[in-house]
C-alpha positions in Angstrom: 94.6 73.7 119.3 90.5 74.1 118.3 88.5 70.6 117.2 86.3 72.2 114.6 83.4 70.0 113.2 82.3 70.1 109.4 78.6 71.3 109.4 78.0 69.3 105.8 77.9 65.4 106.1 75.8 65.6 109.5 73.0 68.1 109.0 70.7 65.3 107.5 70.6 63.6 110.6 69.2 67.0 112.4 66.3 67.6 109.6 68.3 69.9 107.9 68.1 72.8 110.6 71.5 74.0 111.2 70.8 75.1 114.8 70.0 72.2 115.8 72.9 70.5 114.1 75.0 72.9 115.7 73.7 72.5 119.2 74.4 69.3 118.5 77.7 69.7 118.0 78.5 71.9 120.7 76.8 69.1 123.2 79.3 66.3 121.3 82.5 68.7 122.5 83.0 70.1 119.8 84.7 73.8 119.8 84.0 75.1 116.0 82.2 74.8 113.7 82.9 74.8 109.7 80.2 75.5 107.4 78.8 74.1 104.4 77.6 76.5 102.6 76.5 74.0 99.8 74.0 72.1 102.1 72.0 75.9 102.3 72.4 77.2 98.9 69.5 76.6 97.2 67.2 77.5 100.5 65.2 80.8 100.2 66.2 82.2 103.1 69.9 82.4 101.5 69.4 83.8 98.4 70.3 86.8 97.3 67.9 89.3 99.0 68.0 87.4 102.5 72.0 85.4 102.8 72.3 88.3 105.3 69.7 88.0 107.8 70.3 83.8 107.8 74.4 84.6 108.4 73.5 87.1 111.6 71.3 85.0 113.0 73.4 81.9 112.4 76.4 83.7 114.3 74.4 84.7 116.4 73.9 81.9 117.7 77.1 80.5 117.3 78.3 83.0 119.8 75.3 82.2 122.0 76.4 78.9 122.3 80.2 79.0 122.1 80.9 77.1 119.0 82.3 79.8 116.4 82.3 79.7 112.4 86.0 80.3 112.1 85.5 78.5 108.2 83.5 77.9 105.4 82.9 76.2 102.2 81.8 77.5 99.2 78.1 77.0 98.3 78.6 77.9 94.5 79.1 81.8 94.5 82.3 82.1 95.4 82.2 86.0 95.7 78.2 85.8 98.2 80.0 82.9 100.2 82.9 85.0 100.7 80.4 87.5 102.5 78.3 84.8 104.3 81.6 83.4 105.3 82.4 87.0 106.6 79.0 87.3 108.4 79.3 84.7 110.2 83.2 85.3 112.0 85.0 82.8 109.3 88.3 83.4 108.4 88.7 81.5 105.8 85.9 80.2 102.8 87.2 77.1 100.7 86.7 77.6 97.0 88.2 74.3 95.0 90.4 75.4 92.1 88.8 74.1 88.5 89.6 70.8 88.1 90.6 70.4 84.7 91.7 67.6 82.1 94.3 65.7 81.3 96.2 67.8 84.2 99.8 65.7 84.1 101.7 67.2 80.7 99.1 70.6 81.1 100.2 71.9 84.6 101.0 75.4 83.2 97.8 75.6 80.9 95.6 74.3 84.1 97.7 76.7 86.0 97.0 79.7 83.8 92.8 79.1 83.6 92.2 78.4 87.2 94.6 82.1 88.3 91.7 83.8 85.9 89.1 81.7 87.8 90.6 83.0 91.5 91.2 86.4 90.7 87.9 87.9 90.8 86.8 86.4 94.3 90.3 88.6 95.3 88.2 92.3 95.7 85.2 90.5 97.2 87.7 88.7 99.8 90.1 91.6 100.8 86.6 93.7 101.4 85.0 92.0 103.5 88.2 90.5 105.3 87.9 86.6 104.3 90.2 84.5 103.1 89.4 82.9 100.0 90.8 79.1 101.2 92.4 77.0 98.3 92.1 72.8 98.4 94.1 70.6 97.1 92.2 68.1 94.8 92.3 64.6 92.4 90.4 63.5 90.3 88.9 59.7 89.3 89.6 58.8 86.0 86.7 56.7 85.6 87.7 54.9 82.5 90.7 53.1 84.0 89.0 53.5 87.4 92.1 55.0 89.5 92.7 57.9 90.9 94.7 60.8 88.8 96.6 63.7 90.1 94.8 67.2 89.6 95.1 70.7 90.8 97.3 71.7 94.0 97.8 67.7 94.7 101.0 67.8 94.5 103.1 70.4 97.5 105.4 72.4 95.2 102.0 72.7 92.3 100.3 73.9 95.5 102.9 76.6 97.3 103.3 77.7 93.3 99.3 78.9 93.3 99.3 80.6 96.4 102.4 82.4 96.3 101.3 83.5 93.0 97.9 84.6 94.2 99.9 86.1 97.2 102.1 87.8 95.2 99.3 88.9 92.4 96.8 89.8 95.6 98.6 90.3 99.3 96.2 88.8 102.0 93.2 87.7 99.8 94.4 84.1 99.8 95.1 81.4 101.8 96.0 77.3 102.0 93.7 74.7 103.3 95.1 71.4 103.0 92.8 68.5 102.9 94.7 65.8 104.5 92.8 63.3 102.8 92.7 64.3 99.4 96.9 64.3 99.4 97.0 60.8 101.1 94.9 59.5 98.0 97.6 60.7 95.6 100.3 58.7 97.0 101.7 62.3 99.1 103.0 62.4 102.4 100.7 64.7 104.3 103.3 65.9 106.7 105.8 66.2 103.5 103.1 68.7 102.3 102.4 70.4 105.6 106.2 71.7 105.9 106.6 72.8 102.4 103.7 74.6 102.4 105.0 75.9 105.4 103.2 79.4 106.6 100.9 79.5 103.6 98.9 77.3 105.1 96.1 78.3 107.2 93.5 75.6 107.4 92.7 72.0 107.2 90.3 69.0 105.9 90.9 66.2 108.2 89.7 62.7 107.6 91.0 59.5 106.7 91.1 57.0 103.3 93.1 53.5 103.1 95.2 55.1 100.0 92.5 54.5 97.6 89.2 56.3 97.6 88.4 59.1 99.3 86.1 57.8 102.2 86.4 60.6 104.9 86.8 58.3 107.2 87.6 58.9 111.1 91.2 59.8 111.4 93.2 56.5 112.4 91.0 54.0 110.9 92.2 53.2 107.7 94.3 50.2 107.2 97.6 51.8 104.9 95.9 55.0 106.4 97.6 58.7 107.5 100.0 58.7 110.1 98.6 61.2 112.5 101.1 61.6 114.8 103.9 62.5 112.0 101.4 64.5 110.6 100.8 66.3 113.6 104.5 66.7 114.3 104.4 68.6 110.8 102.4 71.0 111.7 104.1 71.2 115.4 107.3 71.6 113.2 105.8 75.3 111.3 103.9 76.7 114.3 99.9 75.7 112.4 97.4 78.3 114.0 94.4 77.2 112.7 92.2 74.4 114.3 91.8 70.6 113.5 88.8 70.8 111.3 86.9 67.6 110.8 85.5 66.7 107.4 84.2 63.0 107.7 81.0 61.5 106.6 78.9 58.5 108.0 75.9 58.4 105.5 74.7 55.3 106.7 75.0 55.6 110.4 71.8 55.1 112.1 70.1 58.2 113.3 70.0 57.2 117.2 74.3 56.5 116.8 74.9 59.7 115.4 75.3 61.7 118.7 77.7 59.0 119.8 79.1 58.9 116.9 79.8 62.5 117.1 81.2 62.4 120.7 83.8 59.4 119.3 84.9 61.5 116.4 85.4 64.2 118.7 87.1 62.1 121.4 89.4 60.9 118.6 90.3 64.0 117.1 91.0 66.1 120.6 93.6 63.1 121.1 95.4 64.1 117.9 95.1 67.8 118.5 96.4 67.8 121.5 100.3 66.2 120.0 100.1 70.1 119.7 100.8 70.8 123.1 102.7 67.8 124.0 105.6 65.8 122.4 104.2 62.3 123.2 100.6 60.7 123.5 
């Protein structure tokens, strides 16, 4: 099982230079990268006239250093993000569903609106050979300071989204489970994994304490995710994707970032290896 790192949270520590960040990820021991397109979306070299050359250069460097880009995160323009993702060699590009409120009690209306939202991406996804990754979400209710359910936050609803999209657009969509998002709405990630089964091809891995989306290193949070149980569920469904980190350390001292990346990689490798053995 490959251990991958999302580029978004660490890019600023490398002067927003993607090549420099990739070199650091490789030096820390990561096997692959989840390219956060949103972090470069506004730059001239990634506009409509230049994104193809930029994506090709990124893929060339990824192949040169042995850090394949296996997954991406959309940069706002879904169809362009899919094209960039394919040029980078990624198998799937995460595009969030619309977060519509209220959700509870309006699930059917929100389902139909999200089907309308996703449909225009299918043709591009199939043409370029990169699937749209549908991610489970949550909604922060500011007025009451609580986290509420939202699009795909419950496993049954998540399965319904994927099944409906697969029926209409075979081969264009897949499930990417954010384990922190599911934990923060008090749903067991392991249960969600088992219910998604073969629909699941990607992950966003991070931890939280069950009341906020902390994006912490796996295993560090009190009342956090049971990662051994989660890995067992992935093993049961014969999951073939990467262990993709989406952790954030915005206030870390820059001098400690290399050591932080190495620690994150070591922790992640411990859990990823549970796919290969029964006990650690």
